[in-house]
Phi, psi and omega in degrees: 000319180298318179294322179297315180295318180297321183288321185249023185296325181287325177293318179296316180297317180296318180295321180296314179298320179299317179296321180296315179298319179299319180295318181296317178297317179297320183294323180299312182289329179293317179295321178297320180292321180295321180296317180293324182293322181297327183278325188218019181297313180232122178238122180265123176258118185297331185288307187260349181054048179258154176248120182252123181266127179269138180232162176291132183286163180296322180296318179295323179295319179296320177298319179300313182293322179295317179296317179298318180297317180297318180295319180294321178296318178297317179297318180298315179297319179297318180293320179296318179294321179297314180296320180297316179295321180294315180296318180297314179295317180296321180293317179298317180297317181296316179297318179297316180295315181294325183290323187259328191238329185235055181289147174286323182232135178234160178240142178230149176255135180241129176259122181240136174212149181289336181296327182291328183257350177047062182281163174290323180239113183285357176258004179201095181214162184244133174250121180261130176271158183086016179251185179296326182281312179240095193283346187247132170268129188266123181250156179056043177280129181236359181210147182206136177201156175274135177256307181219156179210147173227119182225150179280136173268103186301143178271357182286127173281318176249126178240188185296340180275348187225072184238345188242138174232134182256118175258153177221115173234045184120334175206159184282136175229128180266124177256126184251123177271160180258126179303140179169179179261126184228148168280173180302309181289325180298323179292324177297316179295320179294320179297317179297316180297319184286327177297312183285346176277349176274200178283356177268148177219160175082015179270147174233147176231116178258144182245118180263104182291342181289315181245006178055047177236149177257150172234118181257125187229156175204159182289336179244162183291147177204166176228162179239126180266083182292330182293339179254003185271141175067164173267347176254158183269003184250010177296320178299326179292323182298326180262354172095015181258158172286160182277065178207152181291141179276158174279162183291127181199165179276349182212137178229123179250144181308139177286328183225170173296139181298132180249100187248028178240155173269131184265325182191169168229154178253130176269121181237133175229102187301333183290340185274130180301154186298333183296336179265007182251169177257129184267178179102001178241176178288345178230166177276107190263129174292314177195156176255122184257112181284144175266092183251023175228161185296157176301142180090358180250177176266141177259123177255123184232139174229134180299143179303145182301326179299323180288330180289346180265355181265163181224126173236085184279149177231176183296139183307135182219162176264128182249101182254348179199161175225131176258103181279122179231131178244123183249146181290181184310323187274356177064018177242337181241144177295144180293133179268092182272005178056036176082001179290139184276151181236159184222141182221147170239122180246152173246126177245148179250128185237138174273117179269324181272092182290350176296339180293340181280347186274000000 
């Protein structure tokens, strides 16, 4: 009964007001009629002794109906305006409340940094949620993206992934370079020293600053096995050679200008579904961070505004940890950041209204 009254309270109120107005109009004409009746309802004529009955005239009845109709129309218009204003106000309040306080979907920002977890390798570490550092485990996550990143641009020309070159002058000899930061000419001198420090002797390495190419020479023929050299695939690029074994000769000159800079790193997080990743690489990449600052500095990266306006939602999942992985240019070896710490800001999208799943 309470629900019925609540639902139809405006209709009941309007009908009640209408009845009251109808009664008041009727009462006015009734009193007028009674007054007239008292004066002339019954008139005794002594001569003829007749009784004459007085009635409401047709004109008065039409006036009564016209007045009643006008009052009812006014009442109807008032009720319609009242309901419209009420619905409009209620709708605005509901939209305002849903927009600010009872959203179906919310977004949260997460700050991740290697300094907080102090990993052995800052290019491959795990952040666990629900701990003292990150106290909340995120449920019903349907969206994930990188917003900002800060990573160190290593100054090392040679890192742990690019230290070995295999020479062959009748048998294979492995030459090991020392990781470090080198100038173009400094790397040529270091390469010559390391070749002659092995079982090989009599090699020279000249550095041509004009075309940024190296020439490795010996009195007898030899070859370089670039396909088996180093654990990374970009060592040949650092010295300017193609990724193919050379033929036997007494002199080998770089095929291309030496490329001794890092161009980008790829951020990979295995826990994130592929729909929220960028394809076209050997791995599912969250984002590619370009190195647009000099070696030895910090790289500050922010995702393009256009990407921040897009949505790639996936099936709701529980996010209890993130494995941050940074890969070098070739996407096969972890980036050697030399222990430099990195920082990331991620945006996650969470479904708060679980009724939407039903």
